[in-house]
C-alpha positions, 0 to 999 in steps of 0.5 A: 247629631239627632237620634235618627242620624246617630242610628243611621251612622251606627250599623249595629244600632241601625240593625237593632232599630230595624229588628224592632220595626220588622222581623229580618225574615218577614219584612212586615211591620210589627204590630206596634208599628201598625197599631200605634206608630203608623196612625200618627205618622201617615195621613188618611183623608176624610171619608177614606176607606181601607178594608180590614182584610187588606195587607198594609205593610207601611213603614215609618221611614217613607210616606203613606198618604191616602186622600179623601174618599179614597178606597183600598179594597179587600185583599190588596197589598200596599208596601212603602218600604222602598218609596212613598205611596201617595194616593190622591182624593177619590182613588180606588185601588181594586180588589186584590191589587198590589201597590209597591212604592215609590208610586203616586196616584193622582185624584180620581185615578183607579186600579181594577181588580188584581193590578200590579203597580211597582216603583222598583225592580230587583237588581241583578247586575251581579249574576253570581249573587241572588237578586234579593241581595243586590241593590234595588233599581228604584224608579218612581211610578206615576198614574196621573189624575183620572187615569184608570188601569184595567183588571189584571194589568201590570205597570212597571217601574219608572212609568208615567201614565198621563191624565185621563188615560184608559189602560185595557184589561191585562195590559203590561205597561212598560213605557210612558203613556201620553195623557188622554190615550187609550192603551192596550196589550203586552207591551201596551201600545196607544190605539186611541187619543182624545181630540179636544177639538172634535170631542171624540176618541180617534184611532191612532192609525187614522191620525197617522194616515191623515198626516201621511 
């Protein structure tokens, strides 16, 4: 049995190991994890930039990958405690945005300012307990290549936003958005889709009228 499996199988050892990595009441990696362990464990591509005043709360038990020429702007928060955070090449995470794994962002995708993207919800099945004491509802969130999310938007857990989508500012994305779509509102709905034959973005209402 490896050392990792031995720790996982022993509750006392597991709790001790977790305490070494992060304080119980402040689930943020300790300085030695941030300074020494994470640079060895996680991947940062050539030309990638993570602003020093961002909060990068990443742990060794999940992946955190930043692709080439990707930028995490100032005052962002990134957390992989509940799932991998995988950022492709040329990704931009805008000022003040929050990314909580499991989240995957494809090449060339981006978040505007103050966007919230999460891959889990707090469980609340047992109404007699605090939700912080219940099992998380983990559902990976995917933002595909070249998709862009407008400022002040929220992307809920389990959602896939297709490639080359444009999500309007202030939108709340509660369900999958098909590729090559423009979606806006709360909840976000598709209002335009790109027609590769005409090379133009067409109104969804116009397309429906033609079909009818």
